[in-house]
C-alpha positions in Angstrom: 268.6 201.6 171.2 271.1 198.2 170.9 269.2 196.3 173.4 265.8 197.2 171.3 267.7 195.7 168.4 268.5 192.3 169.9 264.7 192.3 171.5 263.7 193.0 167.8 265.5 190.3 166.2 265.1 187.9 169.1 261.1 188.2 168.2 262.0 187.6 164.7 263.6 184.4 165.1 260.7 182.9 167.5 258.4 184.2 164.8 260.9 182.0 162.3 260.2 179.4 165.0 256.6 179.4 165.3 256.6 179.6 161.6 258.5 176.4 160.8 256.7 174.7 163.6 253.3 175.7 162.3 254.7 174.7 158.6 255.9 171.2 159.9 252.5 170.5 161.7 250.7 171.2 158.9 252.8 169.4 156.8 252.6 165.9 159.0 248.8 166.8 159.5 248.2 166.7 155.3 250.7 163.5 155.3 248.9 161.5 158.1 245.6 162.6 156.1 246.5 161.4 153.0 248.0 158.3 154.9 244.4 157.5 155.9 243.0 158.4 152.3 245.1 155.7 150.9 244.2 153.7 153.9 240.3 154.0 152.8 240.7 153.3 149.6 243.3 150.6 150.1 239.9 148.6 152.2 237.7 149.5 148.4 240.4 148.5 145.9 240.6 145.4 147.9 237.2 144.5 148.3 237.2 144.6 144.8 235.1 148.2 144.8 237.4 150.1 142.5 235.6 153.4 141.2 235.0 153.6 145.5 238.8 153.6 145.9 239.6 156.2 142.9 238.1 159.0 145.0 240.4 158.4 148.2 243.4 158.2 146.0 242.7 161.4 144.4 242.0 163.1 147.5 245.5 161.3 148.8 247.0 162.8 145.5 245.4 166.7 146.0 247.1 165.9 149.6 250.8 165.2 148.0 251.4 167.4 144.9 254.1 168.9 146.6 256.6 166.6 147.1 257.4 164.7 143.8 258.2 161.3 144.6 255.1 160.9 146.6 252.9 161.8 143.5 254.2 159.2 141.5 253.7 157.4 143.8 249.8 158.2 144.0 249.1 158.4 140.0 250.6 155.0 139.6 248.2 153.9 142.0 245.2 155.6 140.3 246.5 154.1 137.0 245.9 150.9 138.2 243.4 151.4 140.1 242.1 152.9 136.4 242.9 149.5 135.0 240.2 147.3 136.7 237.7 149.9 136.7 234.4 149.9 134.0 235.6 151.7 131.1 232.6 154.7 130.5 232.1 153.9 126.5 229.1 156.6 126.0 227.1 158.9 128.0 223.3 160.6 126.0 221.7 163.3 127.1 218.1 163.2 125.8 215.9 165.6 125.6 213.2 163.3 127.5 213.2 161.2 130.8 214.8 158.3 131.0 213.2 154.9 133.0 214.0 152.4 130.9 217.3 151.2 129.1 217.6 148.0 126.5 220.4 147.3 124.1 219.3 145.8 120.3 221.0 142.6 119.4 223.7 144.2 118.0 224.7 145.3 120.7 225.6 148.8 119.1 222.3 150.3 119.8 220.5 151.3 122.8 216.7 152.2 123.1 216.3 154.8 125.5 212.8 154.8 127.3 210.7 157.7 129.7 208.8 161.0 130.1 206.4 159.6 126.9 209.0 159.4 124.6 211.7 156.5 123.1 214.5 156.7 121.0 217.6 155.1 120.0 221.3 155.8 120.2 224.6 154.9 118.8 226.9 153.9 121.1 230.2 154.3 119.3 228.8 157.6 117.1 226.7 159.0 120.5 224.2 160.2 117.3 220.7 158.9 117.3 220.3 155.6 115.3 217.9 154.2 113.2 214.9 152.9 113.4 213.8 156.3 113.9 211.4 156.5 116.6 208.7 158.9 116.3 206.3 157.9 119.6 205.7 158.3 123.4 206.9 154.5 124.4 208.9 151.3 122.7 210.3 148.0 124.0 212.3 145.6 122.5 211.1 141.7 122.2 213.6 139.1 124.7 214.8 138.4 121.1 215.8 142.1 120.7 214.5 141.1 116.9 211.2 143.5 117.2 210.2 146.0 118.4 206.7 147.0 119.6 205.8 151.2 119.7 202.8 153.1 120.4 202.6 156.4 118.3 200.7 159.2 118.8 197.5 159.1 116.7 196.8 155.8 119.1 198.8 154.0 116.7 200.6 150.6 117.5 203.1 148.9 115.6 205.6 145.9 115.6 208.6 147.0 114.3 211.9 144.9 113.1 214.4 146.4 115.2 217.1 146.3 112.6 215.4 148.1 109.6 212.6 149.8 111.3 210.1 148.0 108.6 206.8 148.1 109.9 205.9 143.8 110.4 202.5 144.5 112.0 200.2 147.4 112.7 197.6 146.5 115.4 193.7 147.1 114.3 192.1 148.3 117.8 189.8 151.5 117.9 190.5 152.1 121.3 192.2 154.7 121.8 195.4 155.9 124.0 197.5 153.0 123.9 199.9 153.9 126.8 201.9 150.8 127.6 203.0 147.1 126.0 205.3 144.6 126.9 206.0 141.1 125.3 205.8 137.1 126.8 208.9 135.7 127.0 209.0 133.6 124.2 208.1 136.7 122.1 204.3 135.7 120.6 201.9 136.8 122.4 201.8 141.0 123.1 199.7 142.8 125.7 198.8 146.5 125.1 197.3 148.6 127.8 195.0 151.5 127.0 193.3 154.5 128.6 194.1 154.2 132.0 192.6 150.6 133.2 192.0 148.7 129.1 194.6 145.3 128.3 194.3 143.1 125.5 196.5 140.3 124.3 197.1 140.0 120.6 199.4 137.5 118.6 202.7 139.6 118.2 202.5 137.3 114.2 199.3 137.8 112.9 198.0 140.8 114.8 194.4 139.1 115.9 193.6 140.0 119.5 193.6 136.7 121.8 191.7 138.1 124.5 188.2 140.9 124.7 189.1 144.3 125.6 189.5 143.4 129.8 189.0 146.2 132.5 190.8 146.9 135.5 189.0 147.9 138.5 191.4 151.1 138.1 194.6 152.6 137.0 197.4 150.2 135.7 200.3 150.8 136.2 202.2 147.8 135.2 201.5 144.4 133.4 202.9 141.3 132.7 202.4 137.9 130.9 203.3 134.4 131.7 206.0 132.6 130.1 203.5 130.7 127.4 201.0 133.4 127.5 198.4 131.9 130.2 197.8 134.1 132.2 198.2 138.0 132.0 198.8 139.7 135.7 197.9 144.1 136.0 198.4 146.6 138.8 196.2 148.0 140.0 196.8 151.7 141.8 194.1 152.5 143.9 193.9 156.1 145.7 194.1 156.4 149.5 192.9 152.0 149.4 195.0 149.3 149.0 196.9 148.2 146.1 196.1 145.1 143.5 196.6 143.0 140.8 194.6 141.6 138.9 195.4 138.4 137.1 193.3 137.1 133.7 193.0 133.9 131.6 193.9 134.6 128.5 192.7 131.7 127.1 189.0 132.8 128.0 189.5 136.4 129.2 188.1 135.8 132.5 189.4 137.3 135.2 190.9 134.4 137.8 192.0 136.0 140.6 192.3 139.7 142.2 195.3 140.0 144.6 194.7 142.3 147.7 198.1 143.8 148.5 198.3 145.8 152.0 201.9 147.9 150.9 202.3 150.3 148.1 203.5 149.3 144.3 207.2 150.2 144.5 209.5 150.5 140.7 208.5 151.4 137.3 206.0 150.3 134.8 208.3 147.4 133.2 209.7 146.0 136.7 207.0 146.0 138.8 205.6 142.4 138.3 207.7 139.4 137.2 205.0 136.6 136.2 205.8 133.0 135.7 204.2 130.1 135.1 202.7 129.6 138.2 202.8 132.6 140.2 203.4 136.2 140.7 206.1 138.5 142.0 204.9 142.0 143.1 207.6 144.6 144.2 206.0 146.6 147.0 207.5 149.1 149.3 210.3 147.2 151.3 208.8 143.5 150.3 208.7 141.7 147.5 204.9 139.4 147.6 204.8 136.3 145.5 201.4 135.1 144.9 200.9 131.3 143.6 198.4 130.8 139.9 195.8 130.6 139.4 194.3 131.1 143.2 196.5 134.3 143.8 197.1 132.7 147.8 200.9 134.1 148.8 202.8 131.1 149.0 205.2 132.3 152.1 205.9 135.3 154.0 206.7 138.0 152.2 209.7 138.8 151.2 211.5 141.9 153.1 214.9 143.8 152.0 216.5 147.0 153.8 215.3 149.0 151.5 213.0 150.1 149.1 212.3 147.2 146.4 212.1 149.1 142.8 213.0 145.8 140.6 211.7 142.2 140.4 213.0 139.8 137.7 212.7 136.0 137.2 215.0 133.9 135.8 214.0 131.8 132.9 212.2 128.7 134.6 210.7 130.8 137.1 212.9 129.1 139.8 214.6 132.0 141.4 213.8 135.4 141.5 216.0 138.1 141.3 
């Protein structure tokens, strides 16, 4: 019986030793993993990618929470990183899809547009803000002082962005206004009607600058050159190569149609960037730049590593983003 007791005690002691070894091994594994997380976070931190560093530091904290000294160091590291991260000011959950966002001139409101809806929100309160928009599309002018609004009932209005007062109501008889946008100087305004009709207006007087122009197929994006001389419209051709039609707004004549052997990319308002003498088009993983008015490609297409969804030009037209 004594022999059995000694054997049982030996087994118990051996089990305790195995348990301690397992605990030690688990602790060392956690410590190694925590150090790995910290090292990965430090790499992002040193590169200035603070928001990418933060999740790694949080993972390390989770592993070392049982050690008060290490936990304190982790929390100090996280606090330092948070101080350098951009601060989240506001989050909105509008009932409509969001495709574009623009700041108003006061910097306290934003215009959210998408899915045939537009809404204005206050940054401080997070609540809907004036002017209250009832319609399916809205776009601020480059100066942010005016806003073009497309409403149900085929109404196109230009409003004061601060008061919401209607400054101009376009007298267009053509139905279904769908897209709109200002030229860079804010003087001209284009409106797309239905599938493939477009017209340029004087945004101050409301008088038409061009007759109703007709594209070959559905217009998916449009833009005006800074001085309003040229109007470009992206034409989305199903099962065929897309194209860009360009008109001279002084005469209303189409001056060129630029064929594209790649599909158009990006949202309605960022597929095209029109300068005084060229138009840049986002297509798949490339940006095509064609001269105006001849429509000839200026140089080999600019290739990117992934899809290009936004193309913009600098105010002088010398640089593309």
